[in-house]
C-alpha positions in Angstrom: -19.4 -18.5 -42.6 -20.4 -20.1 -39.1 -21.4 -17.5 -36.5 -18.6 -18.6 -34.6 -15.7 -17.3 -37.1 -17.7 -14.5 -37.4 -17.8 -14.2 -33.4 -13.8 -14.9 -33.3 -12.9 -12.0 -36.2 -14.9 -9.0 -34.8 -13.7 -10.1 -31.6 -10.4 -10.3 -32.5 -10.9 -7.1 -34.6 -12.4 -5.0 -31.3 -9.1 -5.9 -29.7 -6.7 -5.2 -32.4 -8.7 -1.8 -32.6 -8.3 -0.8 -28.2 -4.7 -2.1 -28.5 -3.7 0.9 -31.0 -6.0 3.3 -28.8 -4.5 5.7 -27.1 -5.6 6.6 -23.3 -6.4 10.2 -24.9 -9.0 8.4 -26.6 -10.2 5.5 -24.4 -11.5 8.1 -22.2 -12.0 10.8 -24.3 -15.6 11.1 -23.1 -15.3 11.0 -20.0 -15.7 14.8 -19.0 -14.7 13.7 -15.4 -11.3 13.5 -16.2 -9.1 15.6 -16.7 -5.6 14.3 -18.3 -2.0 15.3 -19.7 -0.3 14.0 -21.4 3.9 13.6 -19.7 7.3 13.0 -21.8 7.9 9.3 -22.2 11.1 8.4 -20.9 13.4 5.3 -21.6 11.4 3.2 -19.4 7.8 4.0 -20.5 6.6 4.7 -23.9 3.6 6.4 -22.8 3.3 8.7 -19.2 0.1 10.5 -18.4 -1.0 12.4 -15.5 -4.4 12.6 -14.4 -6.8 14.4 -12.2 -10.2 12.8 -11.5 -13.4 13.9 -10.1 -14.4 12.5 -7.1 -17.4 13.0 -4.8 -15.7 14.5 -1.3 -19.0 11.0 -0.1 -19.7 8.4 -2.2 -23.2 8.1 -1.0 -24.0 11.5 -1.8 -22.4 13.3 -4.8 -24.4 16.6 -4.9 -22.5 17.5 -1.8 -19.4 18.0 -4.4 -16.0 17.2 -5.7 -12.6 16.9 -5.5 -9.7 16.3 -7.5 -7.4 13.3 -7.1 -4.1 12.8 -8.8 -3.4 9.9 -10.8 -0.1 8.5 -12.7 -0.6 6.5 -15.7 2.6 4.6 -17.2 2.1 2.4 -20.3 4.6 -0.2 -21.8 2.0 -1.7 -23.7 -2.1 -1.9 -23.2 -2.3 -5.9 -23.1 0.5 -6.7 -20.1 -0.8 -6.9 -16.5 -1.7 -3.7 -14.6 0.1 -3.1 -11.8 -2.9 -0.6 -9.4 -0.6 1.4 -6.4 -3.0 2.3 -3.7 -0.5 5.4 -2.4 -1.6 5.9 1.3 0.0 9.6 0.9 0.9 11.9 -1.2 2.1 10.9 -4.3 4.8 13.3 -6.0 7.5 10.5 -6.1 5.4 8.9 -8.9 6.0 11.6 -11.3 9.3 11.2 -11.6 10.1 9.5 -15.6 12.2 6.3 -14.3 9.8 5.3 -11.7 8.4 1.9 -11.4 7.0 0.0 -8.7 8.8 -2.8 -8.1 5.7 -5.5 -9.2 6.1 -2.9 -12.0 9.4 -4.4 -12.5 8.5 -7.9 -11.9 6.2 -9.0 -13.4 7.0 -7.0 -16.9 3.4 -5.0 -16.5 1.7 -0.9 -16.6 1.2 0.8 -13.7 -1.6 3.1 -11.8 -0.3 5.1 -8.9 -3.0 6.9 -6.9 -2.6 9.5 -4.9 -5.0 9.2 -1.3 -7.8 11.2 -0.8 -6.9 14.6 1.0 -3.5 14.6 0.7 -2.3 17.4 -1.4 -2.7 18.2 -4.2 -5.5 15.7 -4.0 -7.9 17.9 -1.9 -10.8 20.2 -1.9 -11.2 23.7 -2.3 -11.4 25.7 0.5 -8.7 26.3 3.7 -10.5 23.3 5.6 -10.4 19.6 5.3 -13.9 18.5 4.8 -13.2 15.5 7.6 -16.1 13.7 8.2 -15.8 12.6 4.1 -12.0 11.3 5.0 -12.9 8.0 5.3 -12.0 3.7 4.5 -14.7 3.3 2.0 -15.0 7.0 0.6 -11.2 5.7 -0.2 -11.7 2.4 -1.6 -15.0 3.9 -3.9 -12.8 6.2 -4.9 -10.2 2.9 -6.3 -13.2 2.0 -7.3 -14.3 4.3 -9.5 -10.9 4.6 -10.8 -10.2 1.4 -11.8 -13.4 1.2 -13.5 -12.7 4.1 -15.3 -9.3 2.7 -16.9 -10.0 -0.7 -17.4 -11.4 -0.8 -21.1 -8.3 0.8 -21.2 -6.2 -2.1 -20.9 -6.4 -6.0 -21.5 -4.2 -7.5 -19.1 -5.1 -8.4 -15.9 -4.9 -6.3 -12.1 -2.8 -6.6 -9.3 -3.3 -4.1 -6.8 -0.2 -3.5 -4.1 0.7 -1.1 -1.6 3.3 0.3 1.4 2.0 0.4 4.5 -0.8 3.0 4.7 -0.9 3.0 1.6 -1.3 -1.0 1.8 -4.5 -0.8 4.6 -6.2 1.0 1.3 -5.8 -2.1 -0.9 -7.1 -3.9 2.2 -9.9 -1.8 2.5 -10.7 -1.5 -1.3 -10.5 -5.6 -2.2 -12.9 -6.1 1.2 -15.0 -3.8 -0.5 -14.6 -4.3 -4.1 -13.0 -7.7 -4.6 -14.0 -8.1 -8.4 -12.0 -5.2 -8.8 -8.7 -6.4 -9.3 -7.0 -10.5 -10.6 -5.2 -10.3 -7.2 -3.5 -8.5 -4.3 0.5 -7.8 -2.9 0.7 -5.8 0.5 3.7 -4.7 2.0 3.9 -3.9 5.5 0.4 -3.4 6.3 -0.6 -2.9 9.5 -4.2 -3.9 10.5 -5.1 -1.8 13.6 -8.6 -2.3 15.8 -8.0 -0.1 18.6 -6.8 3.9 18.6 -3.6 2.0 21.1 -3.3 -1.6 19.9 -1.8 -3.4 22.8 -0.2 -6.0 20.7 2.5 -3.5 20.1 3.8 -3.2 23.3 4.3 -7.2 24.1 6.3 -7.2 20.2 8.4 -4.3 21.3 8.7 -6.8 24.8 10.0 -9.6 22.6 11.9 -8.3 19.5 15.0 -9.0 18.3 17.5 -9.8 20.2 17.6 -9.5 23.5 21.4 -7.5 24.0 19.7 -5.5 21.4 16.3 -5.1 23.0 18.4 -3.8 26.2 20.3 -1.1 24.8 17.3 0.2 23.7 15.1 0.4 26.7 18.9 2.0 28.5 19.2 4.8 25.9 15.6 5.9 26.6 15.8 5.6 30.8 19.6 7.6 30.3 17.6 9.8 28.1 15.0 10.1 30.4 17.0 9.8 34.1 19.3 12.9 32.6 16.2 15.4 31.6 17.3 18.3 33.3 21.0 17.7 30.8 19.5 17.3 27.7 16.5 19.4 27.7 18.2 22.5 26.9 19.9 21.0 23.9 16.7 19.6 22.5 14.7 22.9 23.0 17.4 24.9 21.2 17.8 21.7 18.2 14.0 21.4 18.2 14.0 25.9 18.3 17.3 26.0 15.6 14.6 24.2 13.1 11.2 26.0 14.1 9.7 23.3 15.7 7.1 23.5 18.0 5.0 21.4 20.1 1.8 21.7 21.3 1.5 19.2 24.2 5.1 21.6 25.5 8.8 21.5 24.9 9.0 18.6 28.0 6.2 16.6 27.1 7.0 16.2 23.8 10.8 15.6 24.7 9.9 12.5 26.5 6.8 11.4 23.8 10.2 11.1 21.5 12.4 9.5 23.4 9.5 7.0 24.1 9.1 6.8 20.2 12.5 5.8 19.7 11.6 2.2 20.8 9.3 2.0 18.3 11.0 3.5 15.6 14.5 2.1 16.2 13.3 -1.4 14.9 10.8 0.0 12.5 13.3 1.4 10.1 16.1 -1.3 11.2 19.3 1.6 10.0 21.1 1.3 12.6 23.2 -0.8 14.3 22.9 -1.7 18.1 26.6 -0.5 18.9 25.7 3.0 17.4 23.6 3.9 20.5 25.3 6.5 21.8 25.8 5.9 26.6 28.2 8.7 26.9 25.5 11.7 28.4 29.0 14.3 27.9 28.2 14.7 24.5 24.8 16.2 24.6 24.5 17.2 21.5 25.3 13.8 19.8 22.5 12.0 22.2 19.7 14.8 20.8 21.6 13.8 17.0 20.9 10.4 17.5 17.3 11.1 18.8 16.3 13.2 15.4 18.3 10.2 13.5 15.9 7.9 15.0 12.5 9.3 16.2 12.7 12.5 14.5 12.3 15.6 16.4 9.4 16.9 14.1 7.2 13.5 14.4 5.0 15.2 17.2 5.8 18.7 16.3 2.6 21.0 15.1 3.7 21.3 11.3 3.4 18.3 11.1 0.9 16.3 13.3 -1.9 19.8 12.9 -4.5 18.4 10.1 -2.5 16.1 9.3 -4.6 13.1 7.8 -3.5 10.1 8.5 -3.9 10.9 11.9 -7.8 11.8 11.7 -7.4 8.2 9.7 -6.1 6.3 12.8 -7.5 8.2 15.1 -11.2 7.8 13.6 -10.5 4.0 11.5 -7.2 3.0 10.7 -5.9 2.6 14.3 -2.3 3.2 15.6 0.2 2.8 18.3 0.3 4.3 21.5 3.5 4.5 24.7 3.2 2.7 28.2 4.6 5.8 30.6 4.3 3.5 33.3 7.5 1.4 32.1 8.8 4.2 32.9 7.6 5.7 36.6 8.6 8.4 37.6 11.5 8.9 34.5 8.1 10.4 33.0 6.7 14.0 34.3 5.5 15.6 32.3 3.4 13.9 29.9 0.2 12.7 30.5 -1.3 10.2 27.7 0.7 7.7 25.7 -1.8 8.1 22.4 -2.3 10.5 20.4 -5.4 12.3 21.3 -3.3 15.1 20.7 -2.7 15.0 16.7 -7.1 15.2 16.6 -7.2 18.0 14.4 -8.5 21.8 16.4 -12.5 21.4 16.8 -12.8 18.2 15.5 -13.6 15.4 17.9 -12.3 12.3 17.0 -14.3 8.8 17.4 -12.3 5.2 16.9 -14.7 2.7 15.4 -13.1 -0.4 15.0 -16.3 -2.0 12.4 -14.9 -1.8 9.2 -11.4 -3.2 10.6 -13.0 -6.1 11.6 -14.6 -6.3 8.4 -11.2 -6.2 6.7 -10.5 -8.9 8.9 -12.8 -11.3 8.4 -12.9 -11.0 4.8 -9.3 -11.1 4.5 -9.0 -14.5 7.2 -11.7 -16.9 5.7 -13.1 -15.3 2.0 -10.2 -13.2 0.3 -8.6 -14.9 -2.6 -5.2 -14.9 -4.4 -4.0 -12.3 -1.6 -1.1 -12.1 -0.6 0.9 -10.1 1.8 4.6 -9.3 3.1 6.3 -8.2 6.6 9.2 -7.9 8.4 9.7 -9.4 11.1 11.0 -6.7 13.8 8.7 -4.4 12.0 6.8 -3.2 14.9 3.7 -2.7 12.3 4.2 -6.6 12.0 2.4 -6.9 15.5 -0.8 -6.3 13.8 -0.4 -8.1 11.1 -3.1 -10.2 9.2 -3.7 -13.5 11.0 -3.2 -16.5 8.2 -6.6 -18.4 10.1 -6.2 -21.0 7.0 -7.9 -19.5 3.9 -6.3 -21.3 1.2 -6.5 -17.8 -0.8 -4.5 -15.8 2.1 -1.0 -16.1 1.9 1.0 -14.4 4.7 5.3 -14.2 4.2 7.3 -13.1 6.7 11.2 -12.0 6.5 13.0 -12.7 8.9 15.1 -9.8 10.9 13.0 -7.5 8.4 12.1 -3.9 9.1 9.1 -1.8 7.7 11.5 -1.2 4.6 11.1 -4.7 3.7 10.6 -5.4 0.0 10.8 -8.6 -2.1 14.2 -8.7 -3.5 15.1 -8.4 0.1 13.6 -12.4 0.6 16.0 -14.7 -0.9 16.2 -15.9 -4.3 14.6 -19.0 -4.7 11.5 -17.5 -1.7 11.3 -14.7 -4.1 10.9 -17.2 -7.4 8.7 -19.2 -5.8 6.4 -15.3 -4.8 6.7 -14.1 -8.3 5.6 -18.3 -10.1 2.4 -17.6 -7.8 2.1 -13.8 -8.5 1.8 -14.9 -12.2 -0.2 -17.9 -11.9 -3.0 -16.1 -10.2 -3.0 -13.3 -13.2 -3.0 -16.4 -15.7 -6.0 -17.5 -14.1 
């Protein structure tokens, strides 16, 4: 028998063995992975909850580990794998029927990874070791997980993430470009400072002028009538047991300033629904809460929140232009999120990795697609296409931060899926 025939038979035998191999047996020799088999569902014949023992610091594994939660859902090992880099906690992925949009569209398996240092993927102890919460360490987490799981599947891999999770996808792909075969991010900004100034110009031009003016008039009304409205704000905040490190009045001003960003970000309210009647103060505060969220800058939400530490040190954010409202701002002293730095920690922003990621995407990335909503303020800091044929940047007209592939026109969705499928067949 020819050597080539023997090789082919051997490969087919190995493939058959792998296809019949369960995830438990595939990972049986790994002492750094704790696996729990979950009940199957109509959508997923196999469901697993994994905890990976990850080093706190990739550069010095001797400093300790933490358990990272990973959900693995399998329909068939030979199908593609959608690798979801969640930017926050991933409790939602434990729902038996949960399927990421791409998992359904590509008829794929899925792996959902909770971001490091979001509970329960946290180190032991009462405090978070903030110095290890870096985009580099998070990308290394993803690299180790993919390396461990790749032998358990035969299909191609596509990484994806939404918003902060999309940022994690970008960081991982820039640092480990060959881990996956393709990537798609949703509404993922790439900021270059703690207060990325591009957001201000965006909010000055977003949407239709009439609606934009209504948003501005609402903010001015809320600030101009602060003596009337602040007591109602305090009452609602106290009823929710909310405290603010900057004080009640400054918090009120900050949330009013947030209103414009939040209004366009989520796109849930028509302009006609913006209230204008100051004789209904409770309605005004309720509307402010519905759009901007009174808990947005509350101590219980901000203090020791991993997102804010990352925003203030690496991944950047936006701020508020106080001078736009002149003398109407009387209590707030800064328009940035400096107050959100964890107590006792110095938050120093370093843009170097964001610049490196930007260069990678615009010039060297292959098989990478980014989707944004046209009216989402986070698209103010979207990745800019600069001629790289391996990068595709899409915008949903009038889309918000909730923009997904399913919101695209039918023909455009078909073209996107054809492109993704062709990338996974290369």
